[in-house]
Residue, then its C-alpha position, 0 to 999 in steps of 0.5 A: m337777543i341781548k341777555r341780562n347778566p346771568n349772575t343776577a340770577n344767583l342772588k338769593a333775594g332782593y336787597l336787604f334794606p328795602e325788605i327791612a323797611r317793608r317789614r318795619r312799615e307793616y309792623a308799624a301799621s299793625h302796632p300803632d302804639v309801638k315806638i320802633i328803633s330802626l336798625g335798617v339802612g343808615n338814613t337820617t331821622e332828625p332835621i339837619l343841624p343849623h350850622i350844616n344847613s347854613g353851610l349847604i346854603e352858602g355853598a349853593k349860593k357860591l355856585g351861582t357866582a363867577g368866583g365861586y363856581s367850581g364845575y365838575q371836580d374829578e377827584g372832589l373839591p381840592l379844599l374838601r380833600e385838603k380838610i380831610s387830609s389834615v383834619f380827618y387823617g392828621g396829614k397821614f395822606s396827601i390830597d392825591e390819595i383822597f377821592i370824593s365819591d358817591g359813597a362807600k357802597c358804590d365804591i365797594g361794588r366798583l372795586q369788585i369789578l376792578f378785580g373781576s370774576r376770577v378772584r377768591i373772596a373772604v368776608q366777615d360773617p355777618s357783614y354788610p350785604v354789598y360785600v357779598d352781593g357785589s361779589v355775586l353780581a361780578g361773578a366771583a361767587g356762585g349760587w346759594e348753597g343753603n347757608g352761603y354762596a358758593g365760592i365765598t369763604y365766610l369768616p364767622c365773627t361771634e361772641e365766642n371769638g370776640f367778633f374777630p375771625d379766624l384768620d387761618l380760614i382766609p384763602r391765598d390770593s383772595l380779596i378780604y372784605f373787612c369792616s371796623p367798626n363792623n356793620p352789623t355787630g358794632a365790634a371795633a378791631g384792636r391794633s394787634q388784631l388788625a396787625a395780625l390781619v395785615e400780616t396774614a394778608v401780606s403772607k398770603g398775597c391777599i388784598i384787604i378792602f377795608d371799610a371804615a365808614y363808621s370810624e367816627f364812632i370810635r372814641d377810644p384813642l387806642l383803637p385804630k380808625t384806619i388800616y393804614e395805622i398798621d405797619g405794613a398795610r401799604n405793602l399790600r400789593n397784587 
């Protein structure tokens, strides 16, 4: 008899965002005069802008021609990767270091699978749910213990500590999930803070999984948009 992955039974509840959507729909139905600002899953609420829409249309048309057809691209379209390298990262990364995927959420889960079930986990608290749920599904965390999952080190990010965790809590040889700007607090870590994080990770033999999905919200030029703006970040190794 084929049995399901036993780690799924350790999940406390269903995925967070469908539950938020359910509660929002119920509240909207019972309060029709109330305008709700949704802070749930990052879906769009307005029509696609004309210049983006036209670009999508032209791109689709090219795929219908012999000269414009690209087929599967294992790492993503080279032109797109070149633009990401030159425009988005200012040439700091070659296109060989850039991979186009179906999204950060899926990639975070795949990275957890890469490291397996015997790795320690440290995660900001609060944090994007896939960091924790992915660890539970991969068997790197145990069951719910009332205020968290067994085997996960939670790093509180509160107003009292400026929404930046106490790095002394990070165990040796652990995966550190870190998001800046953070979801859900919105806090963006400064250069000195990220430098301390990198120094801690190097000294403790850790690997940082740095989620920069919201980096384009950063407008202050003094705030780093990627962990690789920090000296030593490339030295994080197994």
